[in-house]
C-alpha positions as CSV (number, residue, x, y, z in Angstrom):
1,X,22.5,56.4,-29.9
2,X,25.6,58.1,-31.3
3,X,27.5,54.8,-31.5
4,X,24.8,53.1,-33.6
5,X,26.0,54.5,-36.9
6,X,29.5,53.2,-36.1
7,X,28.7,49.8,-34.8
8,X,25.3,49.1,-36.3
9,X,22.1,48.4,-34.5
10,X,22.6,47.7,-30.8
11,X,20.8,44.4,-30.0
12,X,18.0,44.6,-27.4
13,X,18.7,42.2,-24.5
14,X,15.9,41.1,-22.2
15,X,16.4,41.6,-18.5
16,X,15.4,38.0,-18.2
17,X,18.1,36.6,-20.4
18,X,20.9,36.5,-17.8
19,X,18.7,34.5,-15.4
20,X,17.5,32.0,-18.0
21,X,19.0,28.6,-18.9
22,X,19.0,26.5,-22.1
23,X,16.3,24.0,-22.5
24,X,17.5,20.4,-21.8
25,X,16.7,18.1,-24.7
26,X,15.0,14.9,-23.7
27,X,17.8,12.9,-25.3
28,X,20.3,14.1,-22.7
29,X,18.1,14.2,-19.6
30,X,19.5,11.0,-18.3
31,X,23.1,12.3,-18.9
32,X,22.2,15.5,-17.0
33,X,21.0,13.5,-14.0
34,X,24.1,11.3,-14.1
35,X,26.3,14.4,-14.1
36,X,24.3,15.9,-11.2
37,X,24.5,12.7,-9.2
38,X,28.3,12.4,-9.8
39,X,28.9,15.9,-8.7
40,X,26.6,15.4,-5.7
41,X,28.6,12.4,-4.6
42,X,31.7,14.6,-4.7
43,X,30.4,17.7,-3.0
44,X,27.5,16.7,-0.7
45,X,29.8,15.4,2.1
46,X,31.2,18.9,2.2
47,X,27.7,20.3,2.8
48,X,27.2,18.2,5.9
49,X,30.7,19.1,7.1
50,X,30.0,22.8,6.8
51,X,26.7,22.3,8.6
52,X,28.4,20.5,11.5
53,X,31.0,23.2,11.9
54,X,28.3,25.9,11.9
55,X,26.2,24.1,14.4
56,X,29.1,23.6,16.7
57,X,30.1,27.3,16.4
58,X,26.6,28.4,17.3
59,X,26.5,26.0,20.2
60,X,29.8,27.3,21.6
61,X,28.6,30.9,21.2
62,X,25.3,30.1,22.9
63,X,27.1,28.5,25.8
64,X,29.5,31.4,26.1
65,X,26.7,34.0,26.2
66,X,24.8,32.0,28.8
67,X,21.8,31.0,26.6
68,X,19.7,28.3,28.3
69,X,20.7,24.9,27.1
70,X,17.2,24.0,26.0
71,X,17.4,26.6,23.2
72,X,20.5,25.1,21.5
73,X,20.7,21.4,22.7
74,X,18.8,20.2,19.7
75,X,21.7,21.4,17.5
76,X,23.9,18.6,18.9
77,X,21.4,16.0,17.7
78,X,21.2,17.8,14.4
79,X,25.0,17.7,14.1
80,X,25.0,13.9,14.8
81,X,22.4,13.4,12.1
82,X,24.5,15.5,9.7
83,X,27.6,13.3,10.5
84,X,25.6,10.1,9.8
85,X,24.4,11.5,6.4
86,X,28.0,12.6,5.6
87,X,29.3,9.1,6.2
88,X,26.5,7.6,4.0
89,X,27.4,9.9,1.1
90,X,31.1,9.2,1.5
91,X,30.3,5.5,1.3
92,X,28.0,6.0,-1.7
93,X,30.9,7.8,-3.5
94,X,32.9,4.5,-3.4
95,X,29.8,2.3,-4.0
96,X,27.3,4.2,-6.2
97,X,25.1,1.1,-6.1
98,X,24.1,1.9,-2.5
99,X,22.0,4.8,-3.8
100,X,18.6,4.4,-5.4
101,X,17.8,5.8,-8.9
102,X,19.6,9.1,-9.6
103,X,16.3,11.1,-10.0
104,X,15.0,9.9,-6.7
105,X,18.3,10.6,-5.0
106,X,18.5,14.1,-6.4
107,X,15.0,14.8,-5.3
108,X,15.6,13.6,-1.8
109,X,18.8,15.7,-1.6
110,X,17.0,18.8,-2.8
111,X,14.2,18.3,-0.2
112,X,16.7,17.7,2.7
113,X,18.9,20.7,1.7
114,X,16.0,23.1,1.4
115,X,14.3,21.7,4.5
116,X,17.4,22.2,6.7
117,X,18.0,25.7,5.4
118,X,14.4,26.7,5.9
119,X,14.4,25.5,9.5
120,X,17.7,27.3,10.3
121,X,16.4,30.4,8.5
122,X,13.3,30.5,10.7
123,X,15.5,30.1,13.8
124,X,17.8,32.9,12.6
125,X,14.9,35.3,12.1
126,X,13.7,34.4,15.6
127,X,17.1,35.1,17.0
128,X,17.3,38.5,15.3
129,X,13.8,39.5,16.3
130,X,14.0,38.4,20.0
131,X,17.5,39.7,20.8
132,X,18.5,36.2,22.0
133,X,22.1,37.0,21.4
134,X,24.2,40.1,22.2
135,X,25.9,39.7,18.8
136,X,22.8,39.7,16.6
137,X,24.8,39.4,13.3
138,X,26.6,36.2,14.2
139,X,23.7,33.8,13.6
140,X,22.6,35.4,10.2
141,X,26.2,35.7,9.0
142,X,26.8,32.1,9.9
143,X,23.7,31.1,8.0
144,X,24.8,33.1,5.0
145,X,28.2,31.4,5.0
146,X,26.5,27.9,5.2
147,X,23.9,28.7,2.6
148,X,26.6,30.0,0.2
149,X,28.7,26.8,0.6
150,X,25.7,24.6,0.1
151,X,24.5,26.5,-2.9
152,X,28.0,26.3,-4.4
153,X,28.1,22.5,-3.9
154,X,24.7,22.1,-5.5
155,X,25.3,24.5,-8.4
156,X,24.7,21.6,-10.8
157,X,21.1,21.4,-9.4
158,X,20.2,25.0,-10.3
159,X,16.7,25.2,-8.8
160,X,17.8,23.7,-5.5
161,X,20.9,25.9,-5.2
162,X,19.0,29.1,-6.0
163,X,16.2,28.1,-3.5
164,X,18.8,27.4,-0.8
165,X,20.4,30.8,-1.3
166,X,17.1,32.7,-1.4
167,X,15.7,31.0,1.7
168,X,18.9,31.0,3.6
169,X,19.7,34.7,3.1
170,X,16.6,36.8,2.3
171,X,14.5,36.3,5.5
172,X,17.4,37.0,7.9
173,X,18.5,40.0,5.8
174,X,15.1,41.5,5.7
175,X,14.7,40.9,9.5
176,X,18.0,42.8,10.1
177,X,16.9,45.6,7.8
178,X,13.5,46.0,9.3
179,X,14.3,45.3,13.0
180,X,17.9,46.1,13.5
181,X,19.9,49.2,13.9
182,X,22.0,51.1,11.3
183,X,24.8,48.5,11.3
184,X,22.4,45.6,11.0
185,X,20.5,47.4,8.1
186,X,23.7,47.9,6.1
187,X,24.8,44.3,6.7
188,X,21.3,43.1,5.6
189,X,21.6,44.9,2.3
190,X,25.1,43.5,1.9
191,X,23.7,40.0,2.5
192,X,21.1,40.5,-0.2
193,X,23.7,41.8,-2.7
194,X,25.9,38.8,-2.0
195,X,22.9,36.4,-2.5
196,X,22.0,38.0,-5.8
197,X,25.5,37.8,-7.1
198,X,25.8,34.2,-6.0
199,X,22.5,33.3,-7.7
200,X,23.9,34.9,-10.9
201,X,27.1,32.9,-10.5
202,X,25.2,29.7,-10.0
203,X,23.1,30.2,-13.1
204,X,26.2,30.9,-15.2
205,X,27.9,27.8,-13.9
206,X,24.9,25.7,-14.5
207,X,24.4,27.1,-18.0
208,X,28.0,26.3,-18.9
209,X,27.6,22.7,-17.7
210,X,24.3,22.2,-19.6
211,X,25.6,23.9,-22.8
212,X,28.7,21.6,-22.7
213,X,26.5,18.5,-22.4
214,X,24.3,19.8,-25.3
215,X,27.3,20.4,-27.5
216,X,28.8,17.0,-26.6
217,X,25.5,15.4,-27.5
218,X,25.3,17.3,-30.8
219,X,28.8,16.3,-31.8
220,X,28.1,12.7,-30.9
221,X,24.8,12.7,-32.8
222,X,26.5,14.2,-35.9
223,X,29.2,11.5,-35.7
224,X,26.6,8.6,-35.3
225,X,23.6,9.7,-37.4
226,X,23.1,9.8,-41.1
227,X,23.0,13.5,-42.2
228,X,20.2,12.9,-44.9
229,X,17.8,10.6,-43.1
230,X,18.6,11.1,-39.4
231,X,18.9,7.3,-39.0
232,X,21.8,5.7,-37.3
233,X,24.8,5.7,-39.7
234,X,27.2,2.8,-40.4
235,X,29.4,3.5,-37.4
236,X,26.5,3.7,-35.0
237,X,24.9,0.5,-36.4
238,X,28.2,-1.4,-36.1
239,X,28.4,-0.2,-32.4
240,X,24.8,-1.5,-31.8
241,X,25.7,-4.8,-33.5
242,X,28.8,-5.4,-31.3
243,X,26.8,-4.5,-28.2
244,X,24.1,-7.0,-29.2
245,X,26.9,-9.6,-29.8
246,X,28.3,-8.9,-26.3
247,X,24.8,-9.2,-24.8
248,X,24.4,-12.6,-26.6
249,X,27.7,-13.8,-25.2
250,X,26.9,-12.7,-21.6
251,X,23.1,-13.3,-21.4
252,X,22.3,-15.5,-24.4
253,X,20.0,-12.8,-25.9
254,X,19.6,-13.8,-29.5
255,X,19.1,-11.3,-32.3
256,X,18.8,-11.0,-36.1
257,X,19.7,-8.5,-38.8
258,X,18.0,-7.5,-42.0
259,X,19.7,-5.8,-45.0
260,X,17.4,-3.8,-47.2
261,X,18.4,-2.6,-50.6
262,X,16.0,-0.5,-52.8
263,X,15.2,-1.8,-56.3
264,X,15.8,0.4,-59.3
265,X,17.0,3.3,-57.2
266,X,19.7,4.1,-59.8
267,X,16.9,4.8,-62.3
268,X,15.5,7.4,-60.0
269,X,18.8,9.3,-59.8
270,X,19.5,9.0,-63.5
271,X,16.0,9.9,-64.8
272,X,14.6,12.3,-62.1
273,X,17.8,13.6,-60.5
274,X,19.6,13.1,-57.2
275,X,17.4,15.6,-55.4
276,X,14.3,13.3,-56.0
277,X,16.5,10.3,-55.0
278,X,17.4,12.0,-51.7
279,X,13.7,12.8,-51.0
280,X,12.8,9.2,-51.7
281,X,15.5,7.9,-49.3
282,X,14.1,10.2,-46.6
283,X,10.6,8.8,-47.3
284,X,11.8,5.2,-47.1
285,X,13.7,5.9,-43.9
286,X,10.6,7.4,-42.3
287,X,8.5,4.4,-43.3
288,X,11.0,2.0,-41.9
289,X,11.2,3.9,-38.7
290,X,7.4,3.8,-38.4
291,X,7.4,0.0,-38.8
292,X,10.1,-0.6,-36.2
293,X,9.2,-2.2,-32.9
294,X,10.5,-1.3,-29.5
295,X,14.3,-2.0,-29.2
296,X,14.6,-2.5,-33.0
297,X,17.1,-0.1,-34.6
298,X,17.0,1.1,-38.2
299,X,20.1,2.5,-39.8
300,X,21.4,3.6,-43.2
301,X,24.7,2.0,-44.3
302,X,25.0,4.3,-47.3
303,X,23.5,4.8,-50.7
304,X,20.2,3.0,-50.9
305,X,21.1,0.3,-48.4
306,X,19.6,0.1,-44.9
307,X,20.3,-2.2,-41.9
308,X,17.9,-3.3,-39.2
309,X,18.9,-4.8,-35.9
310,X,16.1,-7.0,-34.5
311,X,16.7,-8.1,-30.8
312,X,15.0,-11.2,-29.3
313,X,14.5,-12.8,-32.7
314,X,15.4,-16.5,-32.4
315,X,14.2,-18.1,-35.7
316,X,14.4,-17.5,-39.5
317,X,10.6,-17.5,-39.8
318,X,10.3,-14.8,-37.1
319,X,13.0,-12.8,-38.8
320,X,11.3,-13.1,-42.2
321,X,8.0,-12.1,-40.7
322,X,9.5,-8.9,-39.3
323,X,11.3,-8.3,-42.6
324,X,8.0,-8.7,-44.5
325,X,6.3,-6.1,-42.2
326,X,9.0,-3.6,-43.2
327,X,8.6,-4.4,-46.9
328,X,4.8,-4.0,-46.7
329,X,5.3,-0.6,-45.2
330,X,7.2,0.5,-48.3
331,X,4.8,-0.8,-50.9
332,X,2.5,2.2,-51.3
333,X,2.8,5.2,-53.6
334,X,4.7,8.3,-52.4
335,X,4.3,11.8,-53.9
336,X,7.9,13.0,-54.2
337,X,7.8,16.6,-55.6
338,X,5.0,15.8,-57.9
339,X,6.3,12.3,-59.0
340,X,4.2,9.3,-57.8
341,X,6.8,6.7,-56.9
342,X,6.1,3.3,-55.3
343,X,9.3,2.1,-53.6
344,X,10.2,-1.6,-53.6
345,X,13.1,-3.4,-52.0
346,X,15.0,-6.6,-51.6
347,X,15.8,-7.9,-48.2
348,X,18.1,-10.4,-46.7
349,X,18.0,-11.7,-43.1
350,X,20.3,-13.6,-40.8
351,X,19.9,-14.9,-37.3
352,X,22.6,-15.2,-34.7
353,X,23.9,-18.8,-34.3
354,X,21.6,-20.1,-37.1
355,X,23.3,-18.2,-39.9
356,X,26.7,-17.5,-38.3
357,X,28.4,-16.3,-35.1
358,X,29.6,-12.8,-34.7
359,X,28.8,-9.5,-36.5
360,X,30.9,-10.1,-39.6
361,X,29.4,-13.6,-40.3
362,X,25.9,-12.3,-39.8
363,X,26.3,-9.4,-42.2
364,X,27.9,-11.7,-44.8
365,X,24.9,-14.1,-44.4
366,X,22.4,-11.3,-44.7
367,X,24.2,-9.8,-47.7
368,X,24.2,-13.3,-49.4
369,X,20.5,-13.7,-48.8
370,X,19.8,-10.2,-50.1
371,X,21.5,-10.8,-53.4
372,X,19.9,-14.2,-53.8
373,X,16.6,-12.4,-53.5
374,X,17.7,-9.8,-56.1
375,X,18.7,-12.6,-58.5
376,X,15.3,-14.3,-58.1
377,X,13.5,-11.0,-58.4
378,X,11.1,-11.9,-55.5
379,X,10.6,-10.5,-52.0
380,X,9.3,-12.1,-48.9
381,X,5.7,-11.3,-49.9
382,X,6.4,-11.0,-53.7
383,X,6.2,-7.2,-53.5
384,X,9.9,-6.4,-54.1
385,X,9.6,-7.2,-57.8
386,X,7.5,-4.0,-58.4
387,X,9.4,-1.3,-60.3
388,X,9.5,2.3,-59.2
389,X,6.7,3.7,-61.2
390,X,6.5,6.8,-63.4
391,X,10.2,6.8,-64.3
392,X,10.5,7.7,-67.9
């Protein structure tokens, strides 16, 4: 209260804030899954190795304390299964193609991890409640150690890591607090404290990873998208064209390009101002996007020039039909800040192999066709000769 006049208003921070994570944009969901799978391939073998050592330690302790074999023999089979899974993940790290889709793999990994910890947690509670071991704290502490290691390895899968810690620690800790003596009670509260601190650490680690991916995506988007219209910029379009050329060379997937140039756009800037011109470009970009089909990519090269990549187009008539559809989408009035403007454009198309080989030849052919249309003053459907209206 006394510090407020010196440092200004103290911000109110919700108690939920430290436990929350940033929302993952749909655009980077696949990147997040790839990151999670890559980290899993690195860390998951360690999870199984920790499980094997813990199982062997409990088996040795059980034999040493004279526990009947029937109560711990199953752990040997469990350890063998863990070893087999560890070998599988080590092979997958060298041959990622051995694993199914990343989303399915991560889901199976989460189910297996939580399932194993849940089973061991139940067994730990039974061990504490029934006095099966003289040293009651060994089994719960061993489980805490294993749960912490697994949660750390799966920190990139936040929900799974937090669940593993909660299920692996809380039941045993509560059993020790409620059923054990003074020493067990103190140790139980210590286990809960460790689990909460580890959960907080996992959330922080996960948030840093996701924030880094979001920032990287934002930087990439800024570098590859047009700031005004949000379309792919020149750099991005050239990348798409070279990828299409590579796909053609490898698989014979033909494609076409279309260059679109607005008619009389300079008059808009000169007579109505650049602000109106910018709004018109945004409107044109939106209409082109609405007309695009699946896999088609619309980009802005700069000024009033747009480029469209049309995959799976094999003939000039097909390319012109698609171009005509784009032009028809422009030919209706638009209310731009009180000015009724009807955009029109000229267009030039070029088809791979028919009009040239390679990106440079195709763009030159499309540019040549575009300016031929401008000279003629006609469009594919004779709509490109309409002037932008209401320009005084």
